[in-house]
C-alpha positions as CSV (number, residue, x, y, z in Angstrom):
1,M,69.9,132.3,144.7
2,K,67.8,133.0,141.6
3,K,70.8,134.6,139.9
4,A,73.0,131.6,140.7
5,I,70.4,129.2,139.1
6,Q,70.2,131.4,136.0
7,A,74.0,131.4,135.7
8,I,74.1,127.6,136.0
9,L,71.4,127.2,133.3
10,I,73.2,129.6,131.0
11,L,76.5,127.7,131.5
12,S,74.7,124.4,130.9
13,V,73.2,125.7,127.6
14,L,76.6,126.9,126.5
15,I,78.2,123.6,127.2
16,V,75.6,121.7,125.3
17,L,75.9,124.1,122.3
18,G,79.7,123.6,122.5
19,F,79.3,119.8,122.2
20,V,76.8,120.2,119.4
21,L,79.2,122.5,117.5
22,Y,82.2,120.2,118.1
23,Y,80.4,117.1,116.7
24,F,79.0,119.1,113.8
25,I,82.5,120.2,112.8
26,L,83.9,116.7,113.3
27,F,81.1,115.3,111.1
28,R,81.9,117.8,108.3
29,E,85.6,116.9,108.5
30,E,84.8,113.2,108.2
31,R,82.6,113.9,105.2
32,Q,85.3,116.0,103.6
33,R,87.9,113.3,104.2
34,A,85.6,110.7,102.6
35,S,85.3,112.8,99.5
36,F,89.0,112.3,98.7
37,P,89.8,109.2,96.6
38,V,91.7,106.4,98.4
39,M,94.6,106.8,96.0
40,D,95.0,110.5,97.0
41,R,95.0,110.0,100.7
42,I,98.1,109.9,102.9
43,V,98.0,107.8,106.1
44,E,100.7,108.1,108.6
45,M,100.9,105.8,111.6
46,D,101.8,107.6,114.8
47,K,103.2,106.0,117.9
48,P,101.4,102.9,119.2
49,G,98.0,103.7,120.6
50,N,97.7,107.0,118.8
51,G,96.0,105.5,115.8
52,A,96.3,106.7,112.2
53,R,96.4,110.3,111.1
54,W,94.9,111.4,107.7
55,E,96.4,114.3,105.9
56,K,96.0,115.8,102.5
57,S,98.7,117.5,100.5
58,A,98.6,121.3,99.8
59,E,97.2,120.8,96.4
60,E,95.1,117.7,95.9
61,K,95.2,116.2,92.4
62,S,91.6,115.2,92.4
63,Q,88.6,115.4,94.7
64,A,85.1,114.1,94.5
65,K,82.8,117.0,93.6
66,V,79.7,115.3,95.2
67,Q,79.1,113.9,98.7
68,V,80.0,110.3,99.3
69,L,77.0,108.2,100.5
70,E,77.1,106.2,103.6
71,G,78.8,102.8,103.2
72,E,80.8,103.9,100.1
73,T,84.5,104.4,99.6
74,I,85.7,106.5,96.7
75,L,88.7,104.9,95.0
76,D,89.3,107.5,92.3
77,A,87.8,110.7,90.7
78,I,88.3,111.3,87.0
79,D,87.2,114.4,85.0
80,L,85.8,113.4,81.6
81,N,83.7,115.1,78.9
82,L,80.6,112.9,78.6
83,D,78.4,115.2,76.6
84,A,78.5,118.1,74.2
85,D,78.6,121.0,76.8
86,E,81.8,122.8,77.8
87,E,81.8,121.6,81.4
88,L,83.6,118.4,82.3
89,E,81.6,115.8,84.1
90,Q,83.2,113.6,86.8
91,V,83.3,109.8,87.1
92,L,84.0,108.3,90.5
93,T,85.0,104.7,91.1
94,V,83.6,103.4,94.3
95,R,83.1,100.2,96.3
96,P,81.3,99.2,99.5
97,T,83.3,100.2,102.6
98,E,82.7,97.0,104.4
99,A,83.4,94.6,101.4
100,E,86.8,95.1,99.9
101,T,86.5,92.2,97.5
102,S,83.1,93.3,96.1
103,R,82.6,94.6,92.6
104,I,83.6,98.2,91.9
105,S,80.9,100.6,90.7
106,I,81.1,104.0,88.9
107,V,79.2,107.1,89.8
108,T,78.6,110.0,87.4
109,A,78.3,113.6,88.5
110,D,77.2,116.5,86.3
111,F,77.5,120.2,86.7
112,E,74.3,122.1,87.4
113,P,74.7,125.8,86.2
114,S,71.6,127.0,88.1
115,T,73.3,126.0,91.5
116,G,76.9,126.3,90.4
117,S,77.6,122.8,91.9
118,Y,77.8,119.2,90.8
119,L,75.0,116.7,91.3
120,R,75.2,112.9,91.5
121,T,73.3,111.6,88.6
122,W,73.8,107.8,88.2
123,K,75.6,104.7,89.5
124,G,76.4,101.4,87.7
125,E,78.3,98.2,88.7
126,T,81.3,96.8,86.8
127,L,82.9,93.3,86.9
128,A,86.2,94.7,88.3
129,V,87.2,94.1,91.9
130,R,90.9,95.3,92.1
131,P,91.0,99.0,92.9
132,N,94.5,99.6,91.6
133,A,93.8,98.1,88.2
134,V,90.8,100.1,86.9
135,V,91.0,102.2,83.8
136,V,88.1,104.4,82.7
137,Q,87.6,105.8,79.2
138,A,85.0,107.9,77.6
139,R,84.6,107.8,73.8
140,D,82.1,107.6,71.0
141,L,82.6,103.8,70.5
142,L,79.6,103.3,68.2
143,Q,80.2,106.5,66.2
144,D,76.6,107.5,66.7
145,G,77.3,110.8,68.5
146,S,76.8,109.7,72.1
147,I,79.7,109.1,74.5
148,E,80.0,105.6,76.0
149,I,81.9,104.9,79.3
150,L,84.3,102.0,79.1
151,V,85.7,100.5,82.3
152,Y,88.6,98.0,82.1
153,G,89.7,96.1,85.2
154,I,90.6,92.8,86.8
155,G,87.8,90.6,88.0
156,A,87.3,88.1,90.9
157,S,88.6,85.3,88.8
158,N,91.8,87.2,88.0
159,L,90.6,87.8,84.4
160,Q,90.5,91.0,82.4
161,T,87.1,92.6,82.5
162,L,85.3,95.2,80.3
163,T,82.1,96.9,81.1
164,I,80.5,99.4,78.7
165,F,77.8,101.9,79.6
166,K,75.8,103.8,77.1
167,P,73.6,106.9,77.7
168,S,70.0,105.9,78.3
169,F,67.2,107.6,76.3
170,K,64.6,106.6,78.9
171,R,66.1,108.7,81.7
172,A,68.2,111.9,81.5
173,A,71.8,111.6,82.7
174,A,71.4,107.8,83.2
175,Y,73.3,104.9,81.5
176,K,72.6,101.3,80.6
177,T,75.0,98.4,80.4
178,I,75.5,97.3,76.8
179,F,78.4,94.9,77.4
180,S,79.9,93.2,80.3
181,G,82.4,90.3,80.0
182,E,85.7,88.9,81.2
183,G,88.4,86.7,79.7
184,Q,92.1,86.1,79.3
185,S,92.2,89.0,76.9
186,I,89.7,91.4,75.3
187,T,90.1,93.1,71.9
188,M,87.9,95.6,70.1
189,E,87.3,96.0,66.4
190,E,85.7,99.4,66.3
191,P,83.1,100.5,65.9
192,N,80.9,97.6,66.6
193,K,82.7,94.3,67.4
194,I,84.3,92.9,70.6
195,N,86.4,89.8,70.8
196,L,86.7,87.9,74.1
197,F,89.3,85.1,74.5
198,V,88.9,82.4,77.1
199,R,90.8,79.3,78.0
200,G,90.6,76.4,75.6
201,P,89.0,73.0,76.4
202,A,90.7,70.7,78.9
203,G,93.6,68.7,77.4
204,A,94.3,71.2,74.7
205,S,97.5,73.2,74.3
206,P,97.9,75.7,77.1
207,F,97.9,78.4,74.4
208,D,94.7,77.3,72.7
209,R,91.8,79.7,73.3
210,I,88.2,80.1,72.5
211,K,87.4,83.3,70.6
212,I,83.9,84.6,71.4
213,S,82.8,87.5,69.2
214,Y,80.1,90.1,70.0
215,A,78.5,92.5,67.6
216,W,76.4,95.6,68.2
217,N,72.7,95.0,67.8
218,P,70.9,98.3,67.1
219,R,67.4,96.8,67.7
220,L,68.3,95.5,71.1
221,A,70.7,98.3,71.8
222,E,73.4,96.0,73.2
223,F,76.3,93.8,72.1
224,Q,75.1,90.3,71.2
225,R,77.1,87.1,71.0
226,T,77.6,86.2,67.3
227,S,80.2,83.5,67.0
228,E,82.6,81.2,68.9
229,Y,85.5,79.1,67.6
230,R,88.8,77.6,68.7
231,V,92.0,79.5,68.0
232,P,95.1,77.2,68.1
233,G,97.9,78.7,70.2
234,T,101.4,79.3,69.1
235,N,103.5,76.2,69.5
236,I,106.0,76.9,72.4
237,E,108.3,74.4,74.0
238,E,106.8,72.6,77.0
239,L,109.8,73.5,79.1
240,L,109.4,77.2,78.4
241,T,105.7,77.0,79.4
242,A,106.5,75.2,82.6
243,N,109.2,77.6,83.7
244,I,107.6,80.9,82.7
245,L,103.8,80.4,82.8
246,T,103.7,79.1,86.3
247,G,100.6,81.1,87.4
248,K,102.8,83.4,89.4
249,S,103.2,87.0,88.2
250,K,106.7,87.2,89.6
251,D,108.0,84.4,87.4
252,F,106.7,86.1,84.3
253,E,108.1,89.5,85.4
254,N,111.6,88.0,85.8
255,Y,111.3,86.5,82.3
256,L,110.4,90.0,80.9
257,S,113.5,91.6,82.5
258,G,115.6,93.4,79.9
259,L,115.1,95.1,76.5
260,W,112.5,94.2,73.9
261,E,112.0,95.7,70.4
262,M,108.8,95.9,68.4
263,E,108.6,93.7,65.4
264,P,108.5,95.8,62.2
265,T,105.0,96.9,61.2
266,A,104.1,99.0,58.1
267,G,103.2,102.5,59.0
268,H,104.3,102.3,62.7
269,E,107.5,103.6,64.2
270,A,109.5,101.0,66.0
271,S,109.2,101.1,69.8
272,L,111.5,99.7,72.5
273,I,110.5,98.5,76.0
274,H,112.8,97.9,78.9
275,F,111.4,95.9,81.8
276,S,113.1,96.2,85.2
277,P,111.1,94.1,87.7
278,A,113.7,94.6,90.5
279,E,113.2,98.4,90.4
280,K,109.6,98.1,89.4
281,K,110.1,100.3,86.3
282,I,109.1,100.1,82.7
283,S,110.7,102.4,80.1
284,F,109.3,103.1,76.6
285,R,111.0,104.7,73.7
286,T,109.4,105.6,70.4
287,G,111.3,107.9,68.1
288,E,112.5,110.9,70.1
289,T,110.0,110.2,72.9
290,Q,111.3,108.5,76.1
291,E,109.0,107.7,79.0
292,E,109.6,105.9,82.3
293,W,106.7,104.4,84.2
294,D,106.3,103.0,87.7
295,W,105.3,99.4,87.7
296,A,102.6,98.4,90.2
297,D,101.8,94.8,91.3
298,S,101.0,92.5,88.4
299,S,98.3,89.7,88.1
300,A,98.9,86.5,86.3
301,S,96.8,85.8,83.2
302,L,96.5,82.8,81.0
303,A,99.6,83.5,79.0
304,G,101.3,86.4,80.8
305,I,100.4,89.2,83.2
306,Y,98.2,92.3,83.6
307,A,100.2,95.2,85.0
308,T,99.1,98.7,86.1
309,I,101.6,101.4,85.4
310,T,101.7,105.1,86.3
311,N,103.8,107.8,84.8
312,S,106.8,108.8,86.9
313,T,106.4,112.5,85.9
314,V,102.6,112.8,85.9
315,P,101.3,110.2,88.5
316,D,97.7,110.9,87.3
317,L,98.4,109.1,84.0
318,I,97.4,105.4,84.5
319,R,97.6,102.6,82.0
320,L,96.7,98.9,82.2
321,L,99.1,96.6,80.3
322,D,98.1,93.2,79.0
323,I,101.4,91.4,78.3
324,E,101.2,87.9,76.8
325,L,103.8,85.3,75.7
326,V,103.1,84.4,72.0
327,G,106.3,82.6,71.0
328,M,109.9,81.9,71.8
329,D,111.2,85.3,73.2
330,R,108.1,87.0,71.7
331,I,105.5,88.9,73.6
332,K,102.4,90.9,72.7
333,V,101.7,94.2,74.5
334,N,98.3,95.8,74.6
335,A,97.8,99.1,76.6
336,Q,94.6,100.7,77.8
337,S,95.0,104.4,78.8
338,Q,92.8,106.4,81.1
339,Q,91.6,109.5,79.2
340,I,91.7,112.5,81.6
341,M,91.4,115.1,78.9
342,R,88.8,115.7,76.2
343,F,90.9,114.4,73.5
344,S,91.9,110.7,73.0
345,T,95.5,109.5,72.9
346,S,97.2,107.6,70.1
347,E,98.6,104.4,71.5
348,V,101.8,103.5,69.8
349,W,103.0,100.8,72.3
350,N,100.6,98.1,71.2
351,G,102.1,95.3,69.1
352,T,104.4,92.2,69.2
353,Y,107.9,92.5,70.6
354,R,110.9,90.2,70.4
355,R,113.7,90.1,72.9
356,Y,116.6,92.3,71.9
357,K,119.6,90.1,71.0
358,G,122.2,92.8,70.5
359,G,123.4,94.8,67.5
360,M,121.3,97.6,66.1
361,P,117.6,97.2,67.0
362,D,116.4,99.0,64.0
363,S,119.6,98.8,61.9
364,R,120.4,102.5,62.8
365,H,121.3,103.0,66.4
366,E,122.0,101.4,69.7
367,P,119.0,101.7,72.1
368,M,119.1,103.6,75.3
369,S,119.6,101.5,78.4
370,P,118.1,103.0,81.5
371,I,120.1,102.6,84.7
372,H,117.7,102.0,87.6
373,E,118.0,101.9,91.4
374,G,120.7,99.4,92.4
375,G,122.1,99.3,88.9
376,V,125.8,99.9,87.8
377,F,127.3,101.6,84.8
378,E,130.6,102.6,83.3
379,A,131.2,106.4,83.3
380,G,133.9,108.1,81.2
381,V,136.7,109.6,83.2
382,E,137.7,113.2,82.4
383,G,140.5,113.5,79.8
384,G,139.7,110.2,78.2
385,A,141.6,108.2,80.9
386,G,139.5,105.1,80.6
387,K,136.2,104.4,82.4
388,I,135.2,103.8,86.0
389,M,132.5,101.5,87.3
390,L,129.9,103.3,89.4
391,G,126.7,102.4,91.2
392,I,123.7,104.6,90.5
393,E,123.6,105.5,94.2
394,E,127.0,107.1,93.9
395,L,125.5,109.8,91.8
396,E,123.3,110.9,94.7
397,G,124.4,113.8,96.8
398,S,124.8,117.6,96.7
399,Y,127.1,119.4,94.3
400,T,128.3,123.0,93.9
401,A,129.7,124.8,90.8
402,S,131.0,128.3,90.0
403,G,128.5,131.1,89.9
404,G,126.6,129.8,92.9
405,R,125.1,126.9,91.1
406,K,123.9,124.0,93.1
407,L,122.7,120.5,92.1
408,S,121.1,118.0,94.4
409,L,120.3,114.4,93.3
410,E,118.3,112.3,95.7
411,K,116.7,109.0,94.7
412,A,114.8,109.9,91.5
413,S,114.4,113.6,92.3
414,F,116.6,116.6,91.6
415,S,117.0,120.2,92.4
416,L,119.0,122.7,90.3
417,A,119.7,126.3,91.3
418,D,121.7,128.9,89.6
419,G,121.4,131.8,92.1
420,K,118.4,133.3,90.4
421,Q,115.9,130.5,89.9
422,T,115.5,126.9,91.0
423,A,114.2,124.0,89.0
424,S,113.1,120.6,90.5
425,G,111.5,117.4,89.4
426,N,112.5,113.9,88.5
427,Y,115.6,112.6,86.8
428,S,116.8,109.5,85.1
429,V,120.2,108.1,83.9
430,F,120.6,106.0,80.8
431,R,123.3,104.9,78.4
432,M,123.2,105.8,74.7
433,D,125.9,104.7,72.4
434,S,129.1,105.2,74.4
435,F,127.6,108.1,76.4
436,M,126.1,108.3,79.8
437,I,123.1,110.7,79.9
438,L,121.7,112.6,82.8
439,D,118.1,113.5,81.9
440,L,116.4,116.1,84.1
441,H,112.6,116.5,83.9
442,P,111.6,119.8,85.7
443,I,108.0,120.0,87.1
444,D,106.1,123.2,87.8
445,R,104.2,124.0,91.0
446,H,101.1,122.4,89.5
447,G,102.8,119.1,89.0
448,L,103.1,119.4,85.2
449,P,106.2,118.9,83.1
450,E,108.0,122.1,81.9
451,G,110.7,121.1,79.5
452,R,113.7,118.8,79.6
453,L,117.4,119.3,80.4
454,C,119.8,116.7,79.0
455,Y,123.5,116.3,79.7
456,I,126.3,113.9,78.6
457,F,128.3,113.4,81.7
458,T,131.8,112.2,82.7
459,V,133.4,112.2,86.1
460,A,136.7,113.1,87.7
461,A,137.4,110.4,90.3
462,K,138.1,111.3,93.9
463,G,141.2,109.5,95.2
464,G,141.1,107.1,92.3
465,K,137.5,105.9,93.0
466,G,134.1,107.4,93.4
467,I,132.9,110.8,92.1
468,G,134.9,113.9,92.9
469,T,133.6,116.1,90.2
470,L,130.6,115.6,87.9
471,I,131.2,117.2,84.4
472,L,127.9,118.0,82.6
473,K,128.0,118.7,78.8
474,P,124.6,120.2,77.6
475,A,123.2,117.9,74.9
476,R,120.2,117.2,72.8
477,I,118.8,113.6,72.5
478,C,117.8,112.7,69.0
479,T,116.2,109.6,67.6
480,D,119.5,107.8,66.9
481,R,122.1,109.8,68.7
482,A,123.1,112.3,71.4
483,E,124.3,115.7,70.1
484,L,126.4,118.2,72.0
485,L,125.0,121.7,72.1
486,Y,128.5,123.2,72.3
487,E,127.7,125.2,75.4
488,P,130.2,125.5,78.3
489,D,130.6,122.4,80.4
490,I,129.3,122.7,84.0
491,R,131.7,121.3,86.6
492,F,129.9,120.3,89.8
493,V,132.1,119.4,92.7
494,K,130.6,116.8,95.1
495,N,130.3,118.1,98.6
């Protein structure tokens, strides 16, 4: 009897320890899940009643290096250099879990060599409320040797916001707010002046604004309001205003659709922008550089939209575009980039653009014209036997060529194998002069670009229509032309 009681007690203790261990592991998993930013999480909905399942990819792009506090949701984690040491600090964007419309805050985390881990050091609130439209920058704004944190975003009133934090000398690793404002647009005249534009008085032209200037006050250690005056807006026809500036971002997006060229500016190379609202793509070209960006949802502003865009090849690259109508078929573009690395980027997109009317945009060459999902194009037929009209979806599929080479095109992704090695990544199709270009962008296993493969392509029709064979001619894309490399053509037969 005594042995039976002992066995029951031991079994009970083991069961209790099992429950304690189970809930301890479950708690740790929940804390680990919470440390991944919202934008890096994958949620899959199972069958009804099974709830949602959270997964993380094999290699997470970013992860919070400090524990999340109760009631916080991490939106993003950005590695930045905030001081003079060699270690990168981390800036987290967070918001209260139970209040999705509340203001977004930033949290700083610094590396502690003695423990070999990161410590949470400070938290500050911004005016931004939209989680997908926050851009964080770190730079020596005042040129005094200290690194300020600049946070751009969209506020509760659907206005552009800017909050600037400066290192505090009163407490180590802490910051103080030296500027916080919102308006239809915000410009900076470095190193010590900020201009904020707000809507003009009632009854004025819809393009009239009030310009409020702020200047750095060293004594108070903050930006102080210095002047305010009215700026007359560009005189645009009332009908144009009524049809385009409706307060709905979709209307302005549709107006932007097509190709725009930058107005000539001394010392700046001309840029081209192609807006495709249907495919949610924005393409930029400056010199020999061509970039395609994914276009997220836009927010209407006083005279245009705010748009968040991410790079198709490197999704971690985020930019916030402020696009405004400033005249008949004239827009102004201002981009704010999120600085992930220690060095700053030179922004060449900012400027005034006019709608491309045809001819030579810069009197030298025809611009490239990207073909997006759902688009159509004319492809040359092998042997110069005219052209055939194709939809971009007709390119998709698997192809084989001699020597065991295989090509697969699916949506915006490709895979190319030659029997020895395989390359994969993203691809795009565009027209340049009279040529159709297949532009392959391989990506390595870390998600970073590793070169570029360009081909001028023609087709051999199958049964008089569709693609039977895809003929690729290796080429180099220059500023004003496409040049053949005089390498053997690759003939891919569609399976």
